[in-house]
Each structure stands twice: as C-alpha cells, then as structure tokens.
C-alpha positions, 0 to 999 in steps of 0.5 A: 494496529497502526500501519505507517509510511515506514511499514509500507516502504520496508515492504516495498523495498523488501519486495525488490522494488528500489524505494529510494525515490518513492515519497508518500504522495508517489503513484505506486500503481498508476505509474507502473512502479508496482505491478499487479502481483505486488498489489496483490501481495501488498494488499494481504501485507496491509490486512495483516499489518493493519488488522483490517479486511480488505473488500474487492470494491475497496481495491481502487487506486483511490485507496491504494495508489500512494502511501498516503492514500493507503493509510488514510484508507486504513484509517477509516477503515478501523 
C-alpha cells in the first residue's frame, strides 16, 4: 500500500488539528503541533494505511517529524 501526503493531512485534520498551515516539511512533533497521544494514533494509522509495522526503535523525529519524513520512512520500510 502507498501512503500519500493527502492521507496524512486528512488524518491530522480528523484528529482535530488545524492542518491549513501544515506543509510537507512542517515539523509536527518537535514544534509541539502534535503531541505524544497523537503520535501513537498517527503511528497506528501509518501502519494500517501503509501496510507496514513500525518498530519502537523506528519511532524517531527523523522518521516521523514531518509528512515528507513519514512518506520517506514508509517507502524505505516496504
């Protein structure tokens, strides 16, 4: 399965976060835009949508702090 930027933006909006200013390189977690509760939910969404399993060691800002980082991580994890 493929996860796209629009999938992530839609998920963020459905979580109650205003995504109008979120670009593909916007820092999601290190900026405080999303919190740790949303991180857990987002990880579950990514796993389901992309058809991958995310190990605890892969839960890093490098892999999950922006939409582009998430997409890149998912592509490498296939």
